[in-house]
N, C-alpha and C positions, 0 to 999 in steps of 0.2 A: 344642421344649420337652423337659424331661427331669426325671426323678426318679432319683437315683443309688442303685442297689441295694447294691453293695459300699460300705462306709463309707469316705468320703474325709475324712481328718483335715487340718485347718489347724494346722500345727505352729508357724508363726511367720512373721515378715516383716521386711524391712529396706527402708529408703528413704533417699534423700538428703534434706537439707533442701529445701523447695520455695522457690524464689527468683524474684523478678521477672525476666522476660526482659531481657537487655541489661545485667545487673548482675554479680553474683558469678561466675556460671558462663558468662559470655559467650564465653570462650575454649575451652569444653569442648563436644565434639560429643555427639550422642545416644549414640553408641557408647561414648564414654568414661564418660558417666554410667551407662550400662548395665553396663559392666565393674565400676564401683565397687560397685554394689549386689549384683551376682552374686558377686564375690569376697568381699565383706563378709558376705553371708549364709552362704556356705560356711564361712568362718572363724568367724563367731559361733556357728553351730550345730554346729561341729566335725564337719562332714560328711566322710565318706570319698568323695572325688570319683568313685571307681570305682563307687560304689553309686548315683550319680545316674543315673536312667534317661533322662530327657528334660528339655529346656529349651525352653520356648515363650515367646517374647518379642514385644512389640508396639511399634509406633510409628505415628504418623499423618503427620508431615512426612517423607515418604519421600526417601531418598537413592538415586538410580538407580545409583550406583557400587557399592552393596552391597545387592543384591536380597534376600539372606538375611542380614540384619544379626544375627540371633540366633546364627548359626553363627560369625560373625566376633567377636561379643562373647564367646562361649564360648572361642574360641581365645585371645583377648587376656587373658581371666581365668585362663588356665592350666588349665582343666578338660580331662579326657581327650578326645582327638579322636574317640574312639569313642562319645561321648554324642550322641544324636540331638538336633538343634536345628532349630527351625521358627519362621518369622516369620509374624505376623498383623497385619492393619491394618483397622480399621473404626471410624474416628472415635473418639468419646469412650468407646465400649464396647470398645475394643481390648484393654485390660488385662483386662477381665472375660472376653472371649472366650479369651484366652490361659489364664486360670485354669480356666475350665470345660472347655477342651480337655484340659488335664492331668487334671482331675477325671474326665472321661469315660474316659480311658485307664486310670485307676486303678480306676474302677468296673467296667470290663470285665475287669480282672485282667491287662491287657497290661503295665502298669508298676506299680511300688510306691513310687517316689520321683521327684518332679518339681518343677521350679522354674518359676514363671510370673510374668509381670508386664509392665512396659512402661517405656519411656524416651522423653523428649521434650526436644529443645533448640529452643525457640522463638527463641532468640538466633541460631541458625545454620540457618535453613531453606535448602533448596536453591533457588537462583535459576534462572529459566528465561528464555530469549530469546523474543522475539516469534515465533510459528509460522513466518511467512514468512522471518524472518532465520535461524531454525534450519534450514529447508530449504536456504537458500543456503549456510550453513556446511557442511552435509552434502555438498552438491554440490561445494563447494570441496575438501573432504577427498578426494572421489573423483576429482576432475579429474586428467587425465593429461598435459595439455599446458600450457605457460606461457600461451598465448593464452586457453585456456579459463579458467584461473585468474584472469587479468587481467580478463576479461569479467565474471566473477562478483564479483570484488572491487569493480569499478566500479559494480555495481548496489547495493552496500551504502550505507546512509546513516548519519549519526551515531547516530540513534536505534536502529539495528540493534545497536549495541554496548551498549545499556542493558538489562541483565537485569531481570526482574520478580520480585518476591516471590510466594509462593503466593497464590492467589486467596482472598478472604474471602467471596465470594458462593456461594450454593448453586447448583450447576450446573443443577439441574432447574427453578429458579424465578428465578434472577437476583437474588435478595434475600439480604442478609446474615442471619446468625442473629439478630442484634439486631433487625433490621427485622421479621423473622417474629415474634419474641417481643412486639414492640410491638403487632402486629396481634392476637395471641392475648390479650394482657393487656386490650386494649380489648373484644374479643369476650366475654371471660369476666369483665369488670368487676373486674380486679385493680388495686387502687388503688396509688398511689405510696407511701402510708404503709405499706401491708401489705408492699410490697417492701423498704422501708427497715427495717422491723421484722425481717424475715428476715435482712437483712445485719447488723444490729446484734447479733442473737442469735448469728449465726455468729462474729463477732469476740469477743463476750463469752465464749462457750463455749470458743473456742480459747484465748483469753488465760488463762482460769481453768485449763484443762487444762495449759497450758504451765507455769503456776506450780506445779502439782502433779506435774510431770514425766511426765504421761501421754502426751504426744505425742513427747517427745524420746527416750523409751526405745527406739524402733525406728529412730531416725535415726542414720546413720553420717556423721559430719562430713566435709565436703569443702571444699577450697579455703579453709580457715579459718572456714567457716560451720558452726555447731553447731545451729541451729534455723531454723524457717520464718521468713522475713523479711517476709511480707505481712500478718501479724496486727497489727491496730491496737487495742491495749488501750484507748486513749484516745478512740476514736470515740464518737459520740453521735447521737441523732436530729437534734439541731440541726445538727451538722456534715454529716450525710448530706442533710438537707433543702436545704442551700445548693448542692449540686452540680447542674449543669445536665444535662438529658437529652442523650444522645449520638446516638441513632438517629432520633428524632423531635424536632426542635428547637423545635417549636411548643409552645404551652401545654398541649397534650394529651399530650406526651411524658412517659414515666415511668421509663425505664431510664437509669441514670447509671453512671459509673465506680464509684460506691460500692455499688450493689446488683447488680453483675455480677462474674463471676470475671475475674481478670487474666491476661494472657499470662505464662506461667510455665515455668521450666526445672526438670526433676527426673526421677527414676526410682524405681521401686519393684519389689520382688521378693517373692514369697510361696512358702514351702516347704510342699508338699503331700505327704502320704504315705498309703498304705493304712493302715487302722487296725492291721492285723497288723504292718506294718513299724514303725510308731510304738511299738507295745507291745514288739516284739522289741528295739528299741533304747532302751527305757525313756525315751521322750520324752513329756513332758506334751503333751496335746492341748488346744489352746485351744477349738476348736469343730469341728463336722463340717459340711461343705458337703452339704446334703441335697437341695435342689431348685433349679432355675433355669428361666428363661423368657426368650426373646427375642421381640420383636414389631416390626412395621413398619406404617406407615400412609401415606396420601397426604400429602405435604408441605403441600399446600394446606389440609389439615384442621388444621394446626398442627405446625410443624416439630419442636417439642420436646414433643409431646403423646403420643408412643408409650408412655411409662410408664402412661398412662391405660388402655392395653390390656394391657401386659405384666403389671403387678401384679395386676389383677383376674382375668386369665386364669389366672395361677399360683395365686392363692388359691382360686379356684373349683375348680381341679383337685384340690387337696389338702384342700379343705373347711375353710379357715381364713378369718378376718377380720383386719383390721388390729389389732383389740383383742387378738389372740392373741400379739402380739409385744411383747417387753420393750424393745427398742431398734429404731429405724428410721433408716436412713441414706439420705438423698436427695441425690444430686449437685446442687450449686448452680451451674448454668451462669449463671442469673439468679435473682434473688429472685422475679421474675414467674413464671418457669417452675416453681419450687418451689410457689408458691401455686396455680398453675393445675393442676399435677399432683395436689396434695392435694385441691383442690376437686373435681376429676373423680372421685377415689377416694371421697370422702365423699358426693357428690351423685349420682354416676353420670354417665357421658358416653356413650361408645359401648357400654359395658357397665354392669351394675348396680353400685350402691354396694357397697363392701367394708368399710365401717366408718369410724371416725374416727382421726385421728392426734393423739395427745395431745402437746402442746408439750414436755412434760418428757421425752418419749421421742425427740425428733427431733434428730439431729445434735448429740448431747450434748457432743462434743469439738470442735465447730465443723465447718464444711463448706468447700466449694471457694471460696466468696467470700472467706473469711478466710485459708484455708491456701494457696490457689492451685490452678491446674488445668493441670498438664502433661498434655495430652490422654491419652496412653497410660498414664501412671503413676497416674491417679486410681483406676482399678479396684483395683489392688494396694494402694494406700493405704487404700481403704475396707474391703476384705476383711480386711486385717491389723489395722486399727484396731478394727473391729467385733468380730472374734474375740477380740482381746486384752481389750476392754472387757467382753464377755460373761463371760469367764473371771474378770476382776478383780472384777466385781460378783456373781459366782455366779448369773448370769441364764440363762434357758433358751433364748431364741430371738430372732434378729434378722433384719431384712430390709434389703436394699440395692436401691436403684433408681437407674439411671443412664440419662439421655436421651442421644441422639446425633444429630448432623447426619445428613441423609438421612432424617429422620423415623423413626428406629429407637430401640430401648431394650432394656435388659437388666435382669433382676431375679434376685437370689440370696437364698436362705435359708440361714442358719447356725444350727445347733442344738447344744446341750449336753445331756448326760444329766441 
């Protein structure tokens, strides 16, 4: 947990359009997406690259060929090689962790200008071989005699040459995220209608925001794409109701492709500065990052229920309630997860109630169901969007909550004077 003593300014942000995996960005790697947002942010804010102190970037679908991808992205973007670059990865809160890592360094006075965020190519995950086949290939690589090589090759079978995509099950439980959320929705009595209502609001708010130019202002077009492609302005409760459950196909199932976030490609980057640096460079400050909290619970208590601990713990520490916030951004992994998190905050779960979430304050520009969810890029998207919207509306305070696989969560508070 942390409260930041030295003021950390959110100056701005840049992101790619968010697109469905396997479509417009299918030929782009996570590094190429990251290079695009980093170079675009430097150009948009007319940064002197020599005055960028640190670059911390995240991804979830790791590429073993580039263990410090942040450094390689920095090189490819043409920033000075003297800029420190660090990579982080922690499921859906990866981007948030990158941002708070820079914020901590600024708060300590160690740096004055940093760029943080994340990138994800779900179109191009690293494929892996069966563990036994991998061991055989390694032995083959190390073999010194032809006889030894032939013996190893003869032990291989056709299936040995079939790589596998990244696993979708939770290692600690053997269940997928959707299966976990179906269990939680039943335990907490989250109805299918409630989930579809959250999905509908996400699309309606995102579509309205796009019409007003409120989402495209921070997007840097890429590969001919100028806006998010997953937003469905024409969706309705009737259309959502027709979709079949995905994870529990019985009549009791509630989670569908319509009320869950989709596999998405994209990247985002946020520019953070000390308040002193921002003032010295005459840069408008959208908001200040003032407090944050991370939490973890037992996955068997609810894989995506850690926000029910992170947010109340944070608010209790600083003496606030949900009513004290003008805008609230909740990551939408699933409509069921949003409803369950809010119910826990309002009624109390492992911790006491922290107030109510007014619908008109929630995800006012749409959420991950409508916009998409490139795992590591969501944190940057939410921080930049919330800071921008607080400034546009001349509001005082906003809250961000993001759940993550592994039964973890992060929460951030942004404030304006």
